[in-house]
N, C-alpha and C positions, 0 to 999 in steps of 0.2 A: 530440625523439627522436634527435638526432644521435649521442649516445654509444651508445645502445642499438643503433642501426643498425650501428655499427662492431663492437660486441661480440657481438650476437646478432641478425643480420639476419633470421633466420626469424621470431622473435617480433616484431621491429619491423615486418616486412611484414604479419603477421597484424593487429597493432594498426592499421596504416595502412588495411588493407582494412576493418576494423570502423568506423573513423572515416568512411570514404567511404560505407559502408552507411548509417550514421546520417545523414550529410550529404545524401545523394542520395535518401532516402526519407522517408516520413512514419511516425513512431513513434506508434502509437495504442494501445499496451498500457497499460492503466489503472494498473498498478503501476510504471511506469517514468517517468523524468524525466531532465533534463539538469542536471548540477551546474555551478556556476560555475567559472571558472578558479581562483579563490581556494581553493575546496574541493579541486580537483584538485591544487593545489600543496601544500596541507596533507597530503593523502593520500600524496603522494610524497615526504614530507620525512624528515629524520633521526629524527623521533619514533618511527619504526618500529624503530629499533635497540635500544630499551630495554625491559627487563622491569620492570613496575610492579605486581606482585601486591599486593593490598590496596587501601586507599583513601587519599586525600590526608591526610598527617600520620601515617599508620599503614601504611607499606609494608614489605614483606619484603626489599627490596633497597635499597642505597644509591644515591645519585645521581639521586633522583627529584624534586628540588626544582622543576624546570621542568615536569615532568609533573604534579605537584600543582597548579601554577598553571594549566595548560591544562585539567585536569579540573574544577577549581573554577570556572573561567570557563564551561565548558560547562554545568555544573550550574546555576550562577546564571542564565545566560542562558535556559536551558530553563524554569526556575521563573518567571522574569519573563515569558517569552513566553506561558505558559499560566496564570499566577497560581497555580502549584502550591506547596505547602508543602515537598515533598521531591521530589528527582529523582535517579535512578540512570542514568548514561549509559554504563555498561559493557557491557550485553548486546550480543553480536555480531550478533543478529538479532531480529526481532519474535517468532519462535517461542521463542527463548531467554528473551526478556522474559516471555512467557506462562508458560513452564516455571518460571521463578523464582517467579512468583506462586502457581502451583499448589503448588510445593515448599514454599513458606513457610506456606501456610494449608490444605493438604489432606494427608491420609494416604492411602496406597495403598488403593484400593477405595472411597473416599468418593465422593459423588455430584457430578456435573458436569452442568449444564443449559446447552445451547448450540444455536445454529442449525445445522441439518444442512448438510453440505458442498454437496450438490447443490441446496440452496435459496439458497446464497450465502455460507455460512460458510467457515471455513478449516480446513485439515488439523489445526492445533494446537488446535482447539476441540473435539476429541473424535472425529475420524475413526478408524475401526477400524484403519487402516494406520499411524496415528500413535501415539506413546507414550501420548498422552492416552486413546486408545480402549482401550489395553491395561492402563494403570495405574489407571484410575478407572472408576466405574460411571456411564456416560454416558447421558443422556436428551437427545433433541434435538427442538426445536420446528421447525415448518415454517411457511411463509407461508400466508395465506388463499388458497385455491385460485381464488377469483374475482378478487380485487384484485391478487394476487401481491405483497402488502405484509404487513408485520408485523401480527399480531393480538395485542395485548397481553393480551386476555382468555384466549387459548389459552396464552400463556406463563405467566400467573398460575395457570391451572388445572393445568398440568403441574408448576409449582413446588410447589403445595400437595400434589399427589399424590406427587411424587418426593422432596421435602425435600432438595434438593441442598446441598452445602457452598458451592459457588460457582456463580453464574449468569453466563454470558458473553454480552455483547452486542457488536455490531460485526461487520463482515463483510468479505469480499474481493470479493463480486460482488452488492452490493445497491444499487440506484440511487436509493433514497429516503431521506428524513430519518429518523434514529433518535432516539427519545425516551428519552434516557439516564435522566432523572428517573423515568420510568415503570418502567424496569428496576430502579432502585435501590429504589423503593417496593415492587415485587414481592419483591425480595430481603429487604428489612427485614421484610416480612410473614411470611416463613417462616424467619427467623433465618439467612439465608445472606449471604455476601459477594457483591458485584457487581463484576465486572471488565469494563471497556470496552476493547476492542481497536480503536483508532482509526487503525491503520496506514495505511489508504487515505485517510482524510479528515483527517489531523492538521493539514495546512496550512489546510484549510477551518475546522476547529475553532479553531485559534490566532488566526484573523483574524475570527471572528464570522460567517463565511459559512455555517457549519453550527453548531448548538448544541454546546457543549463538554461533555465528560464529566468534565473535571478539576474537582475540588471537588464533584462531583455523585455519582459512583460511588466505591466504596471504593478501587479501583485503576484506573489507566489505563495501558495499554501501547501502544506505537507503534513503527513503524519510523521511521527518519530520512530515508529517501528518499521516493519517491512524491510526494505533494503538499507535503511539507516541503522538497523539492529539495536534500537533503543527501546525504552518503555512505551506502552501504549499511550499516545497523546498526540497533540497537534502543535503547529507553529505557523507563523505568518512572516514573510519577508517582503520588504518594499523599500522604495527610496524615501529619503527623509521628508520630502514634501507630503507624503501620505501618512507619516508616522502617527501624528496626533489623532487623526480620524480613526485609524485602525485601532490604536490603543483604547480610545474611548468606546469603540464598538465592542471590544472584547470585555472590558470592565469600565463602567458598569452596564454596558449595553446588553451583553449576552450571558455573562457569568458573574458569580459572586466571588467567594474565596478561591484562589488557585490551589491546586493540589501540590503543595510544596515538596512532598517526598518524590512526586513524579518529576517536578522541575529539577530537583537535585539529580535524579537519575538521568534526565535529559542532558544535564551538564556533563555527566560521566560519558554518556553516549557520544556527545559531540567531541569530547577529548579523544575518545577512541577512534572516531572517524577522521581526526586530524593526523593520525599516525600513518606513515607510509604503507604499512601492511594493509590498511583498509582499502587502498587503491587496488592492491593485488587481489584482495578478497572480492571486490566488485567486478574486476576483470574475470575472475574465475566463475562468478555467478553467470555471466553472459556465455562464457565458454561452455559451461555445463548445460545451460539451456539449449544451446545450439546442438550439442551432442545428442541430448534426448530427442530434440526435434528431428534431427537427421535419422536417428534410429527408428523413430515411429514411422517416418515416411518410407524408409527402407523396408519396413514391414508392411507396406501397403496401406497405411492409414493416412487420412487427410487432415492437414492442419489449415486453419483459417489463414489466409494470405500466403500460404505455402512456406511458412517458417517463422523465425523470430529474430529480432534485433536486440531484445532486452532479456529480462529475467523470466518471462512467461510465454506460454503458447496456449492456443485454443485447439483442442482436438474435436473435430467435427465427426459425430457418430452416426450421421444419417445413413451412410452407406452400409453401416454395420447392422442397421435395423434395431438398434437399442437406444434408450434414452440416457441422458446424462445422469439421472437419478439411479438408473440400473447400474451404470458403470461405476459411479461413486460408491455404491453399496458393495459391489463385487470386489472392487479394488480395496476397499476398507477391510473386508474380510481377509484379504491377502496381506494386510499390514501396510498398505499404501494409502495415504490420506490425500485426497484431491477434493475439489468441489465441483458440483454440477454447475454449468454456466450457459447462458444464452449465447447464441452465435448470430452473426448477421443474417437477416431475413428469417429469424426464428419463427417457428410455427407452433411450438409448445409453450406451456405456461412456465414462469420462472421457477416453479417448484418441481418441474420435471425436466425441461430443457432438452436440447439436441446435442449438447457438448459438455466437455469438462475443461476446466482451467488447470494448468500444471505450471508450477514455478519452482525455482531452484535455490532461493535464499537460505532456507533452513538446512537443507542437506549440505550446502556449501559451507555453512557455518560449522558443520561437524567435521569438515576436512575432506569430504568426498570430492573426487575429481572425475576426469573424463572416463576412466575405466569403469567406475561405478555407475556413471550416467548411462553408458551403453547397456549395462546389465539392467538398470532400472527401466530404460526404454523397452527392452525386450520383455521384461516382466509385464509392463503395462499392455503392450501389444498382445501378449499371450492371453491375458485376462479378457480384454475387451473384444477379442475375436471370438470368444466363446465363454460368456459369463456364466454359463450353466455347467461348465466343466469343473466339477468339485475336486477332482484329483489335481487339476492344474492350480486351483486356488490354494489347496493345501501345500503343494510343492513350492509355489511362489512364496507363500507365507513362511515356510521353513528357510528359504533362501534369503528373504528379507530380514528375518530375525538374525541370521548369521552375519549378514552385512552390517546391520545396525549395531550388533554387539562389538564390532571392530572399531566403531566410531562413537565413543561415549559422548553424552551431552556435555558433560563437564569432566574432562580427564583429570585424574588426581595428580 
């Protein structure tokens, strides 16, 4: 940051403060992770200087030969990583990846069946405040009220009744294993397409830690950050028969020029994910999540569905008499970053909520394992049991700082 410090000290100082925030605390937001130095370098490279509208070999601008090479490399590596027949790495985000699938295979007003946002779904799956909720006829399934898990019988019943064009599976706050084959079977039974949004669990799917949707459902969309540990962006995978329609929907349908510095960084991320160590990393993510979950429950706290199978858990705070917002704020003051989150049968607004979502990708990237997770679980329990205990907040903050200092973001 030496040059930036000279030319724009205000921004340089803000970036420095953010680095210190990340270094000195514990990032437990399930949708966040830490990219490698190699990804950072690619993101900050001269690849950002170029317009490259179109696709490799068919650009609308000259001078794209090296950008073609980078994009082809990213596509080939992603296909190898997931065993996909076709991959599009141009979507700027997971939502735009989803939008492209809808745009390619749905008309305005056609039916979309998806998981309700407050049950663990995502805004782009049909929320009324999203374009999806306004452009399409949305029906939404909910979790079994007793188990707080997916009930595929309920999904099938709704699919037969609503006859949707696309059925969406995948979630942003669902701590259990998803049976993608069951969703595709339901879709086939009603003549619908099935789209799996694996944004949260892509790293787990790529390494066999969670069943994959690629080659199972008609389309798979994902982000490239979260458990994939890459730059912020999106991607789509599908069989060859859908490739042309998907590519046309992304460009020129949804986007103009791709972010070539991000695509270069995606290529780096996919190469890193192809290494044997990445499987060990994703296994550790799940081990770490299970330890935090067990520790929270051992301390008398309630988790939605009673635990976790993946990288995240939902802490239900209703019995504590506090809101997700209050817990998020108190934990933040102790150096632990989480996000307030709705829980099944939520009674509060999305800006307040009755729960918090906790995830392990970022702390696992720093090298933390089961021993640290037990401590973290105890820290969280101590705070949420009495968010007004200032002495406890100060003590936990001191312990968090000490733990964080042992696990640098980027070891020298």
